[in-house]
ROPAVO-369973 format. One record per residue (C-alpha): residue number from 1; residue in three letters; y, z, x. Coordinates in Angstrom, 2 decimals. Each point is the difference from the previous one (the first is absolute). Layout:
// ROPAVO-369973
NODE	NUM	ALA	Y	Z	X $
...
***
This chain:
// ROPAVO-369973
NODE	1	UNK	-11.01	-10.52	71.53 $
NODE	2	UNK	-3.56	0.67	-0.99 $
NODE	3	UNK	0.99	1.21	-3.45 $
NODE	4	UNK	1.93	-3.28	-0.42 $
NODE	5	UNK	-3.07	-2.00	1.05 $
NODE	6	UNK	-2.12	1.86	-2.46 $
NODE	7	UNK	2.39	-0.55	-2.92 $
NODE	8	UNK	0.23	-3.73	0.82 $
NODE	9	UNK	-3.77	-0.31	0.11 $
NODE	10	UNK	-0.35	1.90	-3.28 $
NODE	11	UNK	2.61	-2.15	-1.64 $
NODE	12	UNK	-1.82	-3.17	1.19 $
NODE	13	UNK	-3.30	1.40	-1.20 $
NODE	14	UNK	1.51	0.79	-3.43 $
NODE	15	UNK	1.55	-3.37	-0.25 $
NODE	16	UNK	-3.29	-1.68	0.88 $
NODE	17	UNK	-1.82	2.03	-2.70 $
NODE	18	UNK	2.66	-0.88	-2.57 $
NODE	19	UNK	-0.20	-3.71	0.89 $
NODE	20	UNK	-3.76	0.10	-0.20 $
NODE	21	UNK	0.11	1.62	-3.42 $
NODE	22	UNK	2.56	-2.56	-1.15 $
NODE	23	UNK	-2.13	-2.93	1.16 $
NODE	24	UNK	-3.09	1.49	-1.65 $
NODE	25	UNK	1.77	0.60	-3.28 $
NODE	26	UNK	1.46	-3.54	-0.05 $
NODE	27	UNK	-3.32	-1.62	0.82 $
NODE	28	UNK	-1.72	2.01	-2.83 $
NODE	29	UNK	2.64	-1.24	-2.47 $
NODE	30	UNK	-0.60	-3.62	1.16 $
NODE	31	UNK	-3.79	0.48	-0.24 $
NODE	32	UNK	-0.50	-0.54	3.72 $
NODE	33	UNK	-1.32	3.49	0.86 $
NODE	34	UNK	-2.57	2.29	-1.49 $
NODE	35	UNK	1.12	3.32	-1.66 $
NODE	36	UNK	-2.00	3.23	-0.03 $
NODE	37	UNK	-0.23	1.12	-3.65 $
NODE	38	UNK	0.22	3.70	-0.90 $
NODE	39	UNK	-2.93	1.50	-1.83 $
NODE	40	UNK	0.16	0.00	-3.80 $
NODE	41	UNK	0.42	3.76	-0.34 $
NODE	42	UNK	2.98	0.02	2.34 $
NODE	43	UNK	1.55	-2.94	-1.82 $
NODE	44	UNK	-0.36	1.82	-3.33 $
NODE	45	UNK	1.55	3.10	1.41 $
NODE	46	UNK	2.99	-2.06	1.37 $
NODE	47	UNK	0.37	-1.60	-3.38 $
NODE	48	UNK	-0.09	3.32	-1.78 $
NODE	49	UNK	2.60	1.48	2.33 $
NODE	50	UNK	2.31	-2.92	-0.49 $
NODE	51	UNK	-0.37	0.12	-3.78 $
NODE	52	UNK	0.63	3.81	0.04 $
NODE	53	UNK	3.19	-0.47	1.97 $
NODE	54	UNK	1.37	-2.81	-2.23 $
NODE	55	UNK	-0.55	1.92	-3.23 $
NODE	56	UNK	1.14	3.26	1.44 $
NODE	57	UNK	3.26	-1.54	1.04 $
NODE	58	UNK	0.50	-1.45	-3.54 $
NODE	59	UNK	-0.89	3.27	-1.79 $
NODE	60	UNK	2.24	1.96	2.38 $
NODE	61	UNK	2.94	-2.29	-0.54 $
NODE	62	UNK	-0.30	-0.15	-3.73 $
NODE	63	UNK	-0.47	3.70	-0.38 $
NODE	64	UNK	3.21	0.47	1.94 $
NODE	65	UNK	1.72	-2.33	-2.40 $
NODE	66	UNK	-1.44	1.96	-2.99 $
NODE	67	UNK	1.14	3.31	1.29 $
NODE	68	UNK	3.45	-1.23	1.29 $
NODE	69	UNK	1.13	-3.24	-1.72 $
NODE	70	UNK	3.27	-0.04	1.89 $
NODE	71	UNK	-0.57	-2.15	3.20 $
NODE	72	UNK	3.07	1.40	1.73 $
NODE	73	UNK	-1.31	3.52	-0.45 $
NODE	74	UNK	-3.40	-1.01	1.40 $
NODE	75	UNK	1.67	-1.52	3.09 $
NODE	76	UNK	2.06	3.14	0.48 $
NODE	77	UNK	-3.15	2.19	-0.26 $
NODE	78	UNK	-1.80	-2.30	2.49 $
NODE	79	UNK	2.83	0.34	2.53 $
NODE	80	UNK	0.18	3.74	-0.30 $
NODE	81	UNK	-3.80	0.18	0.35 $
NODE	82	UNK	0.03	-2.10	3.21 $
NODE	83	UNK	2.83	2.28	1.30 $
NODE	84	UNK	-2.11	3.02	-0.87 $
NODE	85	UNK	2.76	1.41	-2.13 $
NODE	86	UNK	-0.05	1.19	-3.65 $
NODE	87	UNK	1.65	-2.41	-2.42 $
NODE	88	UNK	2.88	1.55	-1.98 $
NODE	89	UNK	-0.84	0.97	-3.54 $
NODE	90	UNK	1.34	-2.20	-2.67 $
NODE	91	UNK	0.20	0.28	-3.73 $
NODE	92	UNK	-2.57	-2.29	-1.70 $
NODE	93	UNK	0.51	-2.12	-3.15 $
NODE	94	UNK	-1.33	2.46	-2.69 $
NODE	95	UNK	2.05	2.80	1.54 $
NODE	96	UNK	3.14	-2.20	0.04 $
NODE	97	UNK	-0.60	-1.12	-3.67 $
NODE	98	UNK	-0.60	3.65	-0.96 $
NODE	99	UNK	3.32	1.10	1.52 $
NODE	100	UNK	1.83	-2.80	-1.74 $
NODE	101	UNK	-1.55	1.10	-3.35 $
NODE	102	UNK	0.84	3.60	0.54 $
NODE	103	UNK	3.60	-0.82	1.00 $
NODE	104	UNK	0.40	-2.25	-3.10 $
NODE	105	UNK	-1.54	2.63	-2.25 $
NODE	106	UNK	2.34	2.63	1.35 $
NODE	107	UNK	3.02	-2.18	-0.63 $
NODE	108	UNK	-1.05	-1.01	-3.46 $
NODE	109	UNK	-0.64	3.63	-0.80 $
NODE	110	UNK	-3.24	2.02	0.13 $
NODE	111	UNK	0.62	0.99	-3.57 $
NODE	112	UNK	-0.27	-3.58	-1.18 $
NODE	113	UNK	-3.35	-1.57	-0.86 $
NODE	114	UNK	0.49	-2.87	2.51 $
NODE	115	UNK	1.33	2.21	2.71 $
NODE	116	UNK	-2.78	2.55	-0.39 $
NODE	117	UNK	-2.61	-2.82	0.09 $
NODE	118	UNK	1.46	-1.55	3.15 $
NODE	119	UNK	-0.02	3.37	1.81 $
NODE	120	UNK	-3.64	0.57	-0.91 $
NODE	121	UNK	-0.97	-3.59	1.04 $
NODE	122	UNK	1.95	0.46	3.30 $
NODE	123	UNK	-1.87	3.24	0.74 $
NODE	124	UNK	-3.38	-1.73	-0.65 $
NODE	125	UNK	1.02	-3.02	2.22 $
NODE	126	UNK	0.84	2.33	2.83 $
NODE	127	UNK	-3.38	1.73	-0.31 $
NODE	128	UNK	-1.66	-3.46	0.14 $
NODE	129	UNK	2.07	-0.76	3.07 $
NODE	130	UNK	-1.27	3.24	1.71 $
NODE	131	UNK	-3.59	-1.01	-0.93 $
NODE	132	UNK	0.66	-3.47	1.40 $
NODE	133	UNK	1.11	1.54	3.30 $
NODE	134	UNK	-3.11	2.12	0.14 $
NODE	135	UNK	-2.17	-3.14	-0.65 $
NODE	136	UNK	1.65	-1.84	2.84 $
NODE	137	UNK	-0.45	2.87	2.49 $
NODE	138	UNK	-3.61	0.60	-0.96 $
NODE	139	UNK	-0.93	-3.70	0.13 $
NODE	140	UNK	1.70	-0.59	3.29 $
NODE	141	UNK	-1.85	2.93	1.58 $
NODE	142	UNK	-3.46	-0.51	-1.47 $
NODE	143	UNK	-0.15	-3.79	-0.49 $
NODE	144	UNK	2.58	-2.05	1.84 $
NODE	145	UNK	-0.17	1.84	3.27 $
NODE	146	UNK	-3.88	-0.42	0.48 $
NODE	147	UNK	0.34	-3.74	-0.82 $
NODE	148	UNK	2.88	-0.43	2.37 $
NODE	149	UNK	-1.92	1.88	2.76 $
NODE	150	UNK	-2.85	-2.38	-0.41 $
NODE	151	UNK	2.27	-3.07	0.36 $
NODE	152	UNK	2.05	1.31	2.84 $
NODE	153	UNK	-2.86	1.89	1.76 $
NODE	154	UNK	-3.62	-0.75	-0.59 $
NODE	155	UNK	0.48	-3.73	-0.74 $
NODE	156	UNK	2.21	-0.55	3.03 $
NODE	157	UNK	-2.78	1.43	2.19 $
NODE	158	UNK	-2.56	-2.22	-1.68 $
NODE	159	UNK	2.32	-3.06	0.45 $
NODE	160	UNK	0.43	0.83	3.68 $
NODE	161	UNK	-3.73	0.31	0.60 $
NODE	162	UNK	-0.61	-3.13	-1.99 $
NODE	163	UNK	2.36	-1.99	2.13 $
NODE	164	UNK	-1.59	1.46	3.09 $
NODE	165	UNK	-3.44	-1.05	-1.35 $
NODE	166	UNK	1.29	-3.52	-0.60 $
NODE	167	UNK	1.23	-0.16	3.67 $
NODE	168	UNK	-3.40	1.27	1.28 $
NODE	169	UNK	-1.69	-2.64	-2.14 $
NODE	170	UNK	2.19	-2.75	1.54 $
NODE	171	UNK	-0.76	1.31	3.40 $
NODE	172	UNK	-3.72	-0.07	-0.70 $
NODE	173	UNK	0.11	-3.57	-1.36 $
NODE	174	UNK	2.18	-1.17	2.90 $
NODE	175	UNK	-2.64	1.47	2.40 $
NODE	176	UNK	-2.79	-1.76	-1.97 $
NODE	177	UNK	1.91	-3.30	0.24 $
NODE	178	UNK	0.53	0.39	3.83 $
NODE	179	UNK	-3.69	0.86	0.48 $
NODE	180	UNK	-1.02	-3.00	-2.00 $
NODE	181	UNK	2.25	-2.30	2.04 $
NODE	182	UNK	-1.18	1.51	3.29 $
NODE	183	UNK	-3.65	-0.54	-0.94 $
NODE	184	UNK	0.73	-3.61	-1.02 $
NODE	185	UNK	1.66	-0.55	3.41 $
NODE	186	UNK	-2.77	1.78	1.87 $
NODE	187	UNK	-2.43	-2.77	-0.93 $
NODE	188	UNK	2.23	-2.47	1.84 $
NODE	189	UNK	1.01	2.04	2.96 $
NODE	190	UNK	-1.58	3.06	1.67 $
NODE	191	UNK	3.47	1.34	0.99 $
NODE	192	UNK	0.38	1.15	-3.58 $
NODE	193	UNK	-2.84	2.63	0.34 $
NODE	194	UNK	2.43	2.67	1.09 $
NODE	195	UNK	2.26	-0.82	-2.95 $
NODE	196	UNK	-2.89	0.32	-2.39 $
NODE	197	UNK	-0.87	3.43	1.33 $
NODE	198	UNK	3.63	1.17	-0.30 $
NODE	199	UNK	0.21	-1.41	-3.55 $
NODE	200	UNK	-3.27	1.89	-0.96 $
NODE	201	UNK	1.45	3.28	1.32 $
NODE	202	UNK	3.29	-0.60	-1.82 $
NODE	203	UNK	-2.00	-0.68	-3.20 $
NODE	204	UNK	-1.90	3.22	0.27 $
NODE	205	UNK	3.15	1.91	0.50 $
NODE	206	UNK	1.86	-1.62	-2.85 $
NODE	207	UNK	-3.03	0.34	-2.28 $
NODE	208	UNK	-0.11	3.72	0.75 $
NODE	209	UNK	3.68	0.42	-0.68 $
NODE	210	UNK	-0.27	-1.95	-3.16 $
NODE	211	UNK	-2.98	2.12	-1.35 $
NODE	212	UNK	1.85	3.17	0.90 $
NODE	213	UNK	3.22	-1.11	-1.82 $
NODE	214	UNK	-1.98	-1.19	-3.03 $
NODE	215	UNK	-1.61	3.47	-0.27 $
NODE	216	UNK	3.35	1.70	0.26 $
NODE	217	UNK	1.46	-2.20	-2.70 $
NODE	218	UNK	-3.05	0.45	-2.18 $
NODE	219	UNK	0.23	3.83	0.16 $
NODE	220	UNK	3.70	-0.25	-0.99 $
NODE	221	UNK	-0.74	-2.36	-2.90 $
NODE	222	UNK	-2.78	2.13	-1.33 $
NODE	223	UNK	2.69	2.67	-0.59 $
NODE	224	UNK	1.46	-2.14	-2.76 $
NODE	225	UNK	-2.50	1.46	-2.44 $
NODE	226	UNK	1.40	3.44	0.79 $
NODE	227	UNK	3.41	-1.34	-0.47 $
NODE	228	UNK	-0.87	-1.22	-3.45 $
NODE	229	UNK	-1.45	3.44	-0.89 $
NODE	230	UNK	3.16	1.65	1.26 $
NODE	231	UNK	2.26	-2.41	-1.94 $
NODE	232	UNK	-2.10	0.71	-3.10 $
NODE	233	UNK	0.78	3.67	0.20 $
NODE	234	UNK	3.69	-0.85	0.55 $
NODE	235	UNK	-0.15	-2.28	-3.00 $
NODE	236	UNK	-1.43	2.87	-2.15 $
NODE	237	UNK	2.97	2.12	1.16 $
NODE	238	UNK	2.46	-2.65	-1.02 $
NODE	239	UNK	-1.54	-0.42	-3.38 $
NODE	240	UNK	0.08	3.75	-0.53 $
NODE	241	UNK	3.72	0.06	1.07 $
NODE	242	UNK	0.68	-2.75	-2.53 $
NODE	243	UNK	-1.93	1.77	-2.74 $
NODE	244	UNK	1.89	3.15	0.52 $
NODE	245	UNK	3.29	-1.88	0.05 $
NODE	246	UNK	-0.70	-1.95	-3.22 $
NODE	247	UNK	-1.37	3.18	-1.71 $
NODE	248	UNK	3.25	1.77	0.86 $
NODE	249	UNK	2.13	-2.85	-1.31 $
NODE	250	UNK	-2.04	-0.17	-3.20 $
NODE	251	UNK	0.43	3.71	-0.57 $
NODE	252	UNK	3.76	-0.17	0.76 $
NODE	253	UNK	0.44	-2.89	-2.47 $
NODE	254	UNK	-2.24	1.73	-2.62 $
NODE	255	UNK	2.20	3.14	0.15 $
NODE	256	UNK	3.09	-2.13	-0.20 $
NODE	257	UNK	-1.28	-1.88	-2.99 $
NODE	258	UNK	-0.76	3.28	-1.79 $
NODE	259	UNK	3.52	1.17	0.77 $
NODE	260	UNK	1.61	-3.28	-1.23 $
NODE	261	UNK	-2.26	0.04	-2.99 $
NODE	262	UNK	1.80	3.12	-1.21 $
NODE	263	UNK	3.19	-2.01	-0.25 $
NODE	264	UNK	0.89	-1.52	-3.36 $
NODE	265	UNK	-2.04	-3.12	-0.39 $
NODE	266	UNK	2.84	-2.05	-1.39 $
NODE	267	UNK	1.74	0.48	3.35 $
NODE	268	UNK	-2.78	-1.99	1.64 $
NODE	269	UNK	0.27	-2.71	-2.57 $
NODE	270	UNK	3.69	-0.80	0.11 $
NODE	271	UNK	-0.51	-3.01	2.26 $
NODE	272	UNK	-2.51	-1.37	-2.44 $
NODE	273	UNK	2.58	0.08	-2.82 $
NODE	274	UNK	-2.30	1.93	-2.34 $
NODE	275	UNK	1.10	1.85	-3.02 $
NODE	276	UNK	-3.12	2.24	-0.18 $
NODE	277	UNK	1.06	3.66	0.09 $
NODE	278	UNK	-1.35	2.43	2.60 $
NODE	279	UNK	-2.70	2.44	-0.85 $
NODE	280	UNK	0.51	3.67	1.10 $
NODE	281	UNK	-2.07	1.26	2.95 $
NODE	282	UNK	-3.06	2.10	-0.77 $
NODE	283	UNK	1.46	2.71	2.22 $
NODE	284	UNK	2.76	0.48	-2.61 $
NODE	285	UNK	-2.37	1.11	-2.79 $
NODE	286	UNK	1.34	3.51	-0.44 $
NODE	287	UNK	1.30	0.89	-3.37 $
NODE	288	UNK	3.29	1.67	-0.53 $
NODE	289	UNK	1.57	-0.93	3.33 $
NODE	290	UNK	3.07	-2.25	-0.23 $
NODE	291	UNK	-0.49	-1.43	3.44 $
NODE	292	UNK	-2.87	0.16	2.52 $
NODE	293	UNK	-0.15	-0.69	3.76 $
NODE	294	UNK	-2.55	-2.62	1.10 $
NODE	295	UNK	-1.90	-0.18	3.34 $
NODE	296	UNK	2.75	-2.31	1.28 $
NODE	297	UNK	2.76	2.51	-0.66 $
NODE	298	UNK	1.50	-2.00	-2.95 $
NODE	299	UNK	0.74	1.59	-3.35 $
NODE	300	UNK	-2.14	-1.23	-2.88 $
NODE	301	UNK	0.77	0.28	-3.76 $
NODE	302	UNK	-2.53	2.13	-1.89 $
NODE	303	UNK	-1.81	-1.31	-3.15 $
NODE	304	UNK	1.66	2.61	-2.17 $
NODE	305	UNK	3.40	-1.20	1.13 $
NODE	306	UNK	-0.93	-3.58	-0.77 $
NODE	307	UNK	-1.05	1.00	-3.55 $
NODE	308	UNK	3.30	1.81	-0.55 $
NODE	309	UNK	1.79	-3.22	1.12 $
NODE	310	UNK	-1.88	-2.19	-2.43 $
NODE	311	UNK	0.15	2.47	-2.90 $
NODE	312	UNK	3.64	0.93	0.32 $
NODE	313	UNK	2.23	-1.01	-2.88 $
NODE	314	UNK	3.29	-1.61	0.88 $
NODE	315	UNK	1.22	-0.36	3.59 $
NODE	316	UNK	-0.65	2.39	2.86 $
NODE	317	UNK	1.19	0.30	3.59 $
NODE	318	UNK	-2.49	-0.68	2.72 $
NODE	319	UNK	0.11	0.15	3.84 $
NODE	320	UNK	-1.31	-2.98	1.94 $
NODE	321	UNK	-2.69	1.07	2.49 $
NODE	322	UNK	-0.35	-3.19	2.05 $
NODE	323	UNK	1.81	-3.22	0.60 $
NODE	324	UNK	-1.18	-2.78	-2.26 $
NODE	325	UNK	0.80	-3.78	0.08 $
NODE	326	UNK	0.03	-1.74	-3.33 $
NODE	327	UNK	-2.76	-2.58	-0.29 $
NODE	328	UNK	1.95	-2.10	-2.56 $
NODE	329	UNK	3.11	0.01	-2.07 $
NODE	330	UNK	-1.55	2.21	-2.69 $
NODE	331	UNK	-0.27	2.90	2.48 $
NODE	332	UNK	2.57	2.28	1.59 $
NODE	333	UNK	0.19	0.63	3.70 $
NODE	334	UNK	0.05	3.64	1.05 $
NODE	335	UNK	1.18	2.08	2.91 $
NODE	336	UNK	-1.67	3.26	1.02 $
NODE	337	UNK	1.78	3.17	-1.17 $
NODE	338	UNK	2.37	-1.79	-2.50 $
NODE	339	UNK	0.06	1.25	-3.65 $
NODE	340	UNK	-0.30	-2.47	-2.82 $
NODE	341	UNK	-0.32	0.17	-3.70 $
NODE	342	UNK	-3.55	-0.92	-1.43 $
NODE	343	UNK	-1.30	-0.43	-3.48 $
NODE	344	UNK	-3.14	-1.41	-1.62 $
NODE	345	UNK	-0.18	-3.19	-1.97 $
NODE	346	UNK	-2.48	-0.69	-2.71 $
NODE	347	UNK	-2.69	-2.48	1.11 $
NODE	348	UNK	0.72	0.46	3.78 $
NODE	349	UNK	-2.95	0.45	2.38 $
NODE	350	UNK	-0.87	3.64	0.40 $
NODE	351	UNK	0.70	-0.10	3.73 $
NODE	352	UNK	3.59	-1.04	-0.39 $
NODE	353	UNK	3.23	1.38	-1.45 $
NODE	354	UNK	3.38	-1.60	-0.58 $
NODE	355	UNK	2.56	1.03	2.65 $
NODE	356	UNK	3.74	-0.07	-0.09 $
NODE	357	UNK	2.57	0.25	2.71 $
NODE	358	UNK	3.58	-0.56	-1.25 $
NODE	359	UNK	-0.11	-3.39	-1.64 $
NODE	360	UNK	-3.19	-1.06	1.83 $
NODE	361	UNK	-3.27	0.30	-1.90 $
NODE	362	UNK	-3.66	-0.88	0.61 $
NODE	363	UNK	-3.55	1.24	0.13 $
NODE	364	UNK	-0.89	2.68	2.52 $
NODE	365	UNK	-3.47	1.33	1.00 $
NODE	366	UNK	-0.47	3.53	-1.16 $
NODE	367	UNK	-1.84	1.13	3.18 $
NODE	368	UNK	3.25	-0.53	1.85 $
NODE	369	UNK	1.83	2.52	-2.10 $
NODE	370	UNK	0.33	3.84	-0.46 $
NODE	371	UNK	1.27	1.15	-3.32 $
NODE	372	UNK	2.93	2.36	0.24 $
NODE	373	UNK	0.47	2.94	-2.29 $
***
């Protein structure tokens, strides 16, 4: 029974305090009550903390979007994180593209120029996908986690103490208002003397509680500078992770470009409908060899073979090294490994021969051919 009485009294006291704060807050808004202002330093700290929280949330959210553009995947990762479980590994976009390219190149034939190029591009895309996965993991650990810890930890504590400070401030101003009213009534009736004494005591208590809470809040807010310093170190880690990622991607693409550069240049120009003939790779500059292997694994025609093709009298048989799509009606389309008849024509560009397959005839680039004995 005594416990029940205690709970009822506490509930009544809490309700009275809440009502008093509500009345004080309303009167302040209506300009009917005075308000104790916080000191300028504390106000600046509160403003700095609020600003830090707002921008940290924006940076955190946008970094998550940058690292994981798929909103469904972000939601799934969030759910697994809240459940304290590891999210299942999924293939990312560069890895998926790379696999498609490898599969397509395998079906078209690794021995064809296009198939070989697709496979090499696919392998590079998969390496970029691995680098992308490493960037996400490193950034999440060294950058996103500290920012999230501030929002969900430090700032929540600051917000809690700030709200408590606001309540103590309302209690203080409510006590000031009651003391002011009691003193005004005392001048008219002596019975209010006891009420004045009670109000003065209440004011001293609320002032002490307010000062104590203001100091606690100030100490927490002064830690924002340390938070900025910590976030700066995390930002440096994030920049370093990005730098490593982009450097890896650049190197991967540079290596791929060098490999594709060893392919016949006319292969790259087919879509542009150009009739300019390809120029042999510098890696094929070995005299006396009928065919050389480039860094990409493709067979290249040697200069001596090309000279034989141009200087041969009459027609000769030649094997086609790579697929070639005719750019116009004056050219002849070719299929890798087929054998055609070739011969030179007076006045024709030095990089071209006339090719003949049955009753089909047209210009063919000499770097796509290997002269047969």
